[in-house]
N, C-alpha and C positions, 0 to 999 in steps of 0.2 A: 037356170044356168044354161048357157049355150056356148059352143066353142066354134071358132072359125080359124082357118089357116090360110094365110096369104103370103107367099114368098118366105121370108125369114121371120115372120111374125106369127105367133100363136096367140089368138085373142080369146080370152075367157070373159064373157059377159055374165055378171052376177045380178039376179033380180031377187029382191026380198032381203031379209036380214042376213048378215054375215054372222053365223052362229056356230061354225065348225062342222055343219052337216055337209053332205055331198061327197065328192071324191076326196081322197086323201091328198095332201101336198105332194107326196111321192108319185102318186098316179098322175097328177097334173103335170109335174115336171117331166116325167117319163113320156107323156103324150107329146109335150112340146119338143123334146129331144127327138123322138121318133118322127115327128113332122119336119125335122131339119131346121127348127127355129133358132134364130140367134137371140131372140128375146121373147119373153112372155109378157103380154099386155093384159092386165087385169082391170076390167071395166067395172067400177063400183059406183057409177053415177046414179044408179037406181036403187042403191042400198040405203034403207032408211036408218039403220043402226047396226052397230057391231058390238056383240057382247064379248065377254072375256074369252069364251071358246073360239069365237071368230078371230079375235086378235091373236090368240095362240096359233090358230090355223094359218094365219097370214105370216107370222114369224117363222113357222115351220116351212112354209112355201118359200120364203126368202132364203132359208138355209138350203133347201132342196135345189132351188134354182141355181144358187151359187155353186153348190157341189157338182151340178150337172154342167156348169160352164156357160149358162145362159143368163142374160140379164132379166130383170123384173122391173116393169114400169106399171104404175098404178094411176088410173084416171079416177078422180074422186071430186065431188062437188065442192067448190071453194066455199068456205064459211059454214059448211055443214057439220053435223055431229061426228060423222065418220072421219072426216078430214081432221077435225080437232083431236079425236082419239089417236089417229095415226101420228100426228105431229107430237103428241104427248109421249108416245113410245120412244122418240128419239133414236130410232133404229136405222137411220140413214136411208130410209125408203125414198125411192124416186117417184114423187107425186106430181101429177099434172092435172090441169083443170078440164081437159077434154081428151077423148080418144085420139082425135086428130093431132093435137099437140104432142101427146105421148108417142104416137106413131112416128112423127117427124123429128123428134128430138135426136140429137147426136147420140151415138152409141157410147155408153160408159162401159168400162171393163167390168165384167162380172166378178164379184168378190168370191173368193174361195174360202168356204168354211167360216166359223165364228171368229170374230176379232177379239 
C-alpha cells in the first residue's frame, strides 16, 4: 500500500488482497483530511480478491470518509472478482474503471453518516 497527495486528492494504492489489514479506516480518513483532500481515491486495480474482512474495512472507510466530509472514489478492474463483490454490496460506492477516470469524475457530495 502506498499513498500520494496531489492537490485535493488523497490517493491510496492497494497491492495484494484486501483483507482488513493495514491502517484503520479512521487513520486513512484522518490522513486525507490532514492533507486537505476533498476526496479519497482508493486504487484497487491490483487487488486480486477481497475477503469479508476487507469488505468490512471498505464499508467502514466509506462511513469514516462521509463523517469527515470527504468523498470516496474507488478504481477497480471491470469484470474482476473485486468489482463484482463491491457491486453485490449495493452500498452506493462510486466505482470507476481506472484511476484517471476516477480522478477526473465530477465531485459528488459526500454522504454524512449511514443512510
